[in-house]
C-alpha positions in Angstrom: 11.7 -0.6 29.4 13.1 -1.7 32.8 16.7 -1.3 33.8 17.5 -5.0 33.4 16.4 -4.9 29.7 18.3 -1.7 29.1 21.6 -3.1 30.3 21.1 -6.4 28.5 20.4 -4.6 25.2 23.4 -2.3 25.7 25.6 -5.3 26.4 24.4 -7.1 23.3 24.8 -4.0 21.2 28.4 -3.5 22.3 29.2 -7.2 21.7 27.5 -7.2 18.3 29.5 -4.1 17.4 32.7 -5.8 18.5 31.8 -8.7 16.2 31.1 -6.4 13.3 34.4 -4.6 13.9 36.3 -7.9 13.8 34.4 -9.0 10.7 35.4 -5.7 9.1 39.0 -6.4 9.8 38.8 -9.9 8.3 37.0 -8.8 5.2 38.9 -5.4 4.9 35.6 -3.6 4.7 35.1 -0.5 6.7 33.7 -1.2 10.1 31.3 1.7 9.5 29.6 -0.3 6.7 29.6 -3.5 8.8 28.0 -1.7 11.8 25.3 0.0 9.6 24.4 -3.3 7.9 24.3 -5.1 11.3 22.0 -2.3 12.7 19.8 -2.6 9.6 19.5 -6.4 10.2 18.7 -5.8 13.9 16.3 -3.0 13.4 12.6 -2.9 12.5 13.5 -3.3 8.8 15.2 -6.6 9.7 14.8 -9.0 12.7 13.4 -6.3 15.1 16.0 -7.3 17.7 16.6 -3.6 18.5 13.3 -2.4 20.2 11.7 0.9 19.1 12.5 2.3 22.6 16.2 1.8 22.0 16.0 3.5 18.6 14.8 6.6 20.4 18.3 6.9 21.9 19.6 7.7 18.5 19.2 11.5 18.7 21.2 11.8 22.0 23.8 9.3 21.0 24.3 11.0 17.6 24.8 14.4 19.2 27.5 13.0 21.6 29.3 11.0 18.9 29.2 13.8 16.3 30.3 16.4 18.8 33.4 14.3 19.5 34.0 13.8 15.7 33.6 17.6 15.2 36.1 18.4 18.0 38.7 15.9 16.5 38.2 17.2 13.0 38.8 20.7 14.2 42.0 19.3 15.6 43.1 18.6 12.0 43.2 22.3 11.3 46.6 22.9 12.8 48.8 25.7 11.7 51.2 23.1 10.2 48.4 21.3 8.3 47.0 24.6 7.0 50.4 25.8 5.9 51.1 22.5 4.1 47.6 21.7 2.8 45.5 24.8 3.3 45.4 25.6 -0.4 44.3 22.1 -1.2 41.7 22.0 1.6 40.1 25.2 0.6 40.3 24.7 -3.2 39.0 21.1 -3.2 36.2 21.7 -0.7 34.9 24.7 -2.7 35.3 22.9 -6.0 33.4 19.8 -4.9 30.6 21.9 -3.4 30.3 24.1 -6.5 30.5 21.2 -9.0 28.0 19.2 -7.0 25.4 22.0 -7.1 25.9 22.8 -10.8 26.1 19.3 -12.2 23.1 17.9 -10.2 20.9 21.0 -10.7 21.6 21.2 -14.5 21.3 17.5 -15.0 17.9 17.3 -13.1 16.5 20.3 -15.0 17.5 18.7 -18.3 15.6 15.6 -17.1 12.4 17.7 -16.6 12.7 18.4 -12.8 11.4 21.9 -11.8 14.4 24.3 -11.5 13.7 25.1 -7.9 13.5 21.5 -6.8 16.7 20.7 -8.8 18.6 23.5 -7.0 17.4 22.2 -3.6 18.5 18.7 -4.4 21.8 19.9 -5.7 22.5 21.8 -2.5 21.5 18.9 -0.3 23.9 16.7 -2.2 26.8 18.8 -1.1 26.6 17.3 2.5 29.1 14.6 3.5 29.3 12.2 6.5 32.0 13.5 8.9 31.6 10.6 11.3 32.0 7.9 8.6 34.9 9.7 7.0 36.7 10.2 10.3 36.4 6.6 11.2 37.4 5.3 7.8 40.6 7.4 8.0 41.3 6.2 11.5 40.7 2.5 10.6 43.0 2.7 7.7 45.9 3.7 10.0 47.3 5.8 7.1 48.8 9.2 8.1 49.7 11.1 5.0 49.2 14.4 3.2 46.1 12.8 1.5 44.4 11.9 4.8 45.4 15.2 6.4 43.8 17.1 3.6 40.7 14.9 3.7 40.3 15.6 7.4 40.5 19.3 6.7 38.0 19.1 3.8 35.5 17.2 5.9 35.9 19.8 8.7 34.8 22.7 6.5 32.8 21.4 3.5 29.5 21.0 5.4 29.9 24.7 6.5 30.1 25.7 2.8 27.2 23.4 2.1 25.0 25.0 4.7 25.7 28.5 3.4 25.0 27.4 -0.1 21.8 25.6 0.9 20.5 28.7 2.6 21.2 30.8 -0.5 19.5 28.1 -2.6 16.3 28.3 -0.5 16.2 32.0 -1.4 16.7 31.3 -5.1 14.2 28.5 -5.1 11.3 30.7 -4.1 11.9 32.4 -0.8 12.6 35.8 -2.3 10.0 37.5 0.0 11.8 36.3 3.1 15.4 36.3 1.9 16.6 38.6 4.6 15.1 36.3 7.3 16.6 33.2 5.7 20.1 34.8 5.2 20.1 36.3 8.6 19.1 33.0 10.0 22.1 31.1 8.5 24.5 33.9 9.4 23.3 33.8 13.0 23.6 30.0 13.0 27.1 29.9 11.6 28.3 33.1 13.2 26.9 32.0 16.6 28.5 28.6 16.3 31.9 30.0 15.4 31.7 32.5 18.3 30.7 29.8 20.7 33.6 27.6 19.5 36.0 30.5 19.8 34.9 31.2 23.4 35.0 27.6 24.6 38.2 26.9 22.7 39.8 29.9 24.2 38.9 28.9 27.7 39.9 25.3 27.1 43.2 26.3 25.6 44.1 27.9 28.9 42.9 25.0 30.9 44.2 22.1 28.9 47.4 20.7 30.4 47.1 22.6 33.7 44.8 20.5 35.9 47.3 17.7 35.9 50.6 18.9 34.5 51.1 17.5 31.0 48.2 15.0 31.4 44.7 16.6 31.1 42.1 14.6 32.9 39.7 12.6 30.8 36.8 14.4 32.5 38.2 17.7 31.3 38.1 16.6 27.6 34.6 15.1 28.0 33.4 18.2 29.8 34.6 20.5 27.0 32.9 18.4 24.3 29.6 18.1 26.2 29.5 21.7 27.2 30.1 22.8 23.6 27.3 20.6 22.3 24.9 21.5 25.1 25.4 25.3 24.7 25.1 25.0 20.9 21.8 23.2 21.2 20.6 25.7 23.8 21.6 28.7 21.6 20.2 26.9 18.5 23.4 27.1 16.5 25.3 24.3 14.8 27.0 22.0 17.3 29.1 20.6 14.6 30.7 23.9 13.6 31.0 25.0 17.2 32.8 21.8 18.0 35.1 22.0 15.0 35.9 25.7 15.9 36.7 24.8 19.5 38.9 21.9 18.4 40.8 24.1 16.0 41.4 26.7 18.7 42.6 24.1 21.2 45.0 22.4 18.7 46.6 25.7 17.8 46.8 27.5 21.2 46.7 24.9 24.0 49.7 23.5 25.8 49.9 19.7 25.5 46.9 19.8 23.1 47.7 16.3 21.7 46.8 14.8 25.1 43.3 16.4 25.1 42.6 14.9 21.7 44.0 11.5 22.7 41.6 11.4 25.7 38.6 12.0 23.4 39.9 9.3 20.9 40.2 6.9 23.8 36.5 7.2 24.7 35.0 7.9 21.3 34.6 4.4 19.9 31.9 3.1 22.3 29.7 6.1 21.3 30.5 5.7 17.7 29.7 2.0 17.8 26.2 2.8 19.2 25.8 5.6 16.8 26.4 3.5 13.7 24.3 0.6 15.0 21.4 2.8 15.7 21.8 4.7 12.5 21.6 1.4 10.7 18.5 0.4 12.7 16.8 3.7 11.7 17.4 3.1 7.9 14.4 2.0 5.9 15.4 0.2 2.7 11.8 0.4 1.6 12.3 4.0 0.5 14.4 2.6 -2.3 11.2 1.5 -3.9 10.0 5.1 -4.2 13.3 6.3 -5.6 12.2 6.4 -9.3 14.2 7.7 -12.2 14.8 11.1 -10.7 16.3 9.6 -7.5 18.5 7.2 -9.6 19.7 10.1 -11.7 20.4 12.2 -8.6 22.7 9.5 -7.3 24.5 9.0 -10.6 25.0 12.8 -10.9 26.3 13.1 -7.4 28.9 10.4 -8.1 29.9 12.2 -11.3 30.0 15.6 -9.5 32.3 14.3 -6.7 34.7 12.7 -9.2 34.8 15.8 -11.4 34.9 18.4 -8.6 37.4 16.5 -6.6 39.8 16.1 -9.6 39.4 19.7 -10.8 39.9 21.1 -7.3 43.0 18.9 -6.8 44.5 19.9 -10.1 43.9 23.6 -9.4 45.5 23.2 -5.9 48.5 21.5 -7.5 48.3 18.3 -5.4 50.4 15.3 -6.6 48.8 13.5 -9.5 48.6 10.2 -7.6 46.1 11.8 -5.2 44.1 14.0 -7.6 41.7 11.4 -8.9 40.9 10.0 -5.4 39.5 13.0 -3.5 36.1 12.7 -5.2 35.6 8.9 -4.4 36.9 9.5 -0.9 34.1 12.1 -0.2 31.1 10.0 -1.4 29.7 9.1 2.1 26.6 11.1 3.0 24.6 11.1 6.2 22.6 13.1 8.7 23.4 16.6 7.6 21.7 15.9 4.2 18.6 14.6 6.0 18.5 17.7 8.2 18.7 19.9 5.1 15.9 17.9 3.5 13.6 18.4 6.5 14.2 22.2 6.4 13.5 22.3 2.6 10.4 20.2 3.1 9.0 22.7 5.6 9.8 25.6 3.2 8.3 23.8 0.1 5.6 21.4 1.3 4.5 20.7 -2.3 7.9 19.1 -2.9 8.4 17.7 0.5 7.6 14.0 -0.3 10.0 14.0 -3.3 12.8 15.7 -1.4 12.6 13.4 1.6 12.3 10.2 -0.5 15.2 11.0 -2.7 17.4 12.3 0.1 16.8 9.3 2.5 17.2 6.8 -0.3 20.5 8.3 -1.4 21.6 8.5 2.2 21.0 4.8 2.6 23.1 4.0 -0.5 25.9 6.5 0.1 26.2 5.7 3.8 26.6 2.0 3.1 28.6 2.0 -0.1 30.5 5.3 0.4 32.8 4.1 3.2 34.3 1.1 1.3 35.0 3.4 -1.6 36.6 6.0 0.7 38.8 3.3 2.3 39.8 2.1 -1.1 40.8 5.6 -2.1 43.0 6.0 1.0 44.7 2.7 0.5 45.3 3.2 -3.2 46.9 6.6 -2.7 49.0 5.1 0.0 50.1 2.3 -2.2 50.9 4.6 -5.1 52.9 7.1 -3.1 54.9 4.7 -0.9 57.4 4.0 -3.7 58.2 7.7 -3.8 59.0 7.7 -0.2 55.8 9.6 0.8 53.5 8.4 3.4 
């Protein structure tokens, strides 16, 4: 593809994203859903307006966009937020992960699915979509205890899910190599946290010093890109590394708000391309291969989110107006689940086709339908708590 075509396509993508954003505002639908649907219509599954060469940009764009999301989500883990909502964040996230694994695994086994495969699918279902969740909260414009807790949950629940997934691989048939599997996940998570601590510590001392009170935009971008690049080079989770770095900066840096504001100011163009290309990469044809097992998987995941979110919220003692809405707000699912499915498919090639078909089909459904439900949850909680003077 020549330079002229590249710039023309980029210009059209940005303008198409702007149109989808405005349409989302008019229809009160999440712009995430509108962008995914537009990408689906413009991709190979639709009109083919997005060439295959452009779709190849998705990996690089997704790393940039998700690194920024991870850094901002880590910024939600402030001392103040953890003091006020730490119990809810920890309890609800663990409850949702546990209930998701148990309900889906048991339900699928009762439906005749092999126990090992059921456990793997249950672990994959624990993953959420941090980018979609972050943008839904931002689009809603709501700042409340509910949204602060949601940000905290999204920042850590995929970490719980990755640990659980690794343990499930052992239980599902990797007994001979359990030390290798367990040491692998510990190195991945531990290395990511260590990298985030190192970069976050250095960034904390730098932020606010280059230009007194006003960190340069290049500084914020450099921190995010450096974190992502080093994480990929070290083969550790760039999401967890970014979240850890963001948490350190928000708690220890001077003028840390300005660093996060700089990232927020440049984040949207990358997010726009990310969601458009994500939509273009979706293949609705996989829904035809879903079958009864896949349909049951999705029904059980919805039930698990509702039950786990409510149970965790009640244990944590959150206000009753919020308790029933944590599960619906955490329905979106995206790339982390597909990554888990790829790993599981390599470990269990005889189940690979079923794992990939069910995971990708469920991702298509939850990535498109999940954000509207999440936005509804945020708005309903806001509407129910406003009369009490909370917001």
